[in-house]
N, C-alpha and C positions, 0 to 999 in steps of 0.2 A: 672286542667287537660289541657294539651297543645294540644292534638290531639284526634280526633275521634277514631283513631286506638287503643287508650288505653281503650275505652269504651267496657265493656263486652258485651253489646247488639250488638255492631258492630262486635265484634269477633265471637259471636254466629251466627250472620247473615252470616258471611263469611263461617263458617262451614256448615251452612244450604245450602248455595249456592252449595257447593261441593256435598252434598247429593242429591239435586234436579237435578244437572247435571248428576249424576249417575242414578237417577230414570228415567229421560226422555229417557235414552238409552233402557229402558225396554218397552217403549211405542211402539205401532205398527207404522210402517212407515207412514201410512196415518194420523197420529196425529202430524207429524213433524211441520206443519204450523198452527196447531190449538192448542190443549191442551199443547203440548210440548213447543211451542213458548210462550204461555201465562204463563206457569209455570216459564220459564226462566226469563221472564220480571218481574214477580211478585217478585221473590226471589232477583233479582238484585235491584229492587226498595227498598227493605227493608234496605239494607246496604247503598245504595246511599242516601236515605232520612235521615238516621241517620247522615251521614257525612255532607250532605248539611245543615241540621238544625244546627249542631254544628258550622259550618263555617259561618253562617249568622250574628252572632254577637248580636242578641237580644234574650231575653228569649221567647218573644211571637213567633218569627219566629221559634226558636228551637222547642218549643212545637208543633207548627203547623206542622212542618215536621216530628216530632215523631208520630203525629196522622196519617199522610200519611203512614209512615213506618208500623205502626200497622195495618192500613187498608190493606196494601199489604200483610202482614202476614196472615190476615184473608182470603184474596182472595186466597192466596196459599193454605191455609188449605182447603178451599172449593174445589179447584182443586184436591187436594190429595184425598178428599172424593169421587169425581167423578171417579178418578183412581181406588179407592177401589171398587166402585160400578161396574166398568167394568172389575175388576180382572186383571188390568194391572201391578200391583206391587206385589212383595212378601210381605207376612205378616210382616216379619222382617223389611224390608225397610220402609214399610208404618208406622209401629209403631215408628221407629226411626225418621221419618219425623214429625209425629204428636207430638212426645215428644220435638223435637227441636223447632218446631213452638211455642208450648205452653210455653217453657222456654224463647224464645226470646220475646214473647208478655209480659210475666211476667216482664222481664228486662226493656222493653220499658215502661211499665206502671209504674214501680218503678222510672225510669228516669223522666217521666212526673210529677209524684208526687213530686219528689225532686225539680224539677225546679219550680213548682207551689209554694212550700213552700218557696223557695228562693225569688221568686217574691213577695209573701205576706210579707215576712220579710223586703224586700226593701221598700215596700210601707208603712209598719208600721214604719220603721225608718224615712222615709221621713216625715210622719205626725208628729212624735215626734220633728223633727228638725224644720219644717216649720209651724207646727200647722195644724189644720183642714182647708182644702181649702173650700172656699165658693162654693156652688152649683151654676152653671150658671142659670140666669133667663130665661124666656121664649124665648128671642131673642138670647140666647147663650152668653150674655155679663153680666158682674157683675156690 
């Protein structure tokens, strides 16, 4: 894969962004700098962290940023629940938002799992090539 733009998780996050920006238009004006602002930041964070993680160059960094993206998705989900509690959104838009968030979290989890498998395979291959590495002694030296 050459670009984060090819990742389905990023593409879904991009669609989710459009839904959120449509949803915040339904919020009362007094929520513009509160709930509305937080929802916009959270949804932007999802796609941005997927992209940043993919661009970091190491599997550990990638996984770390995917966890941040997933956390932002859960943050957004919580904010949508608050909107539901306050009857700010139509049932149709709320359902669509919840479905998209659930789907993107699923895709992010799949990506994390795939990267962890790739990482484990790399370490397995390295052990086969170099043998079992000695554990460091108490001072951190062998």
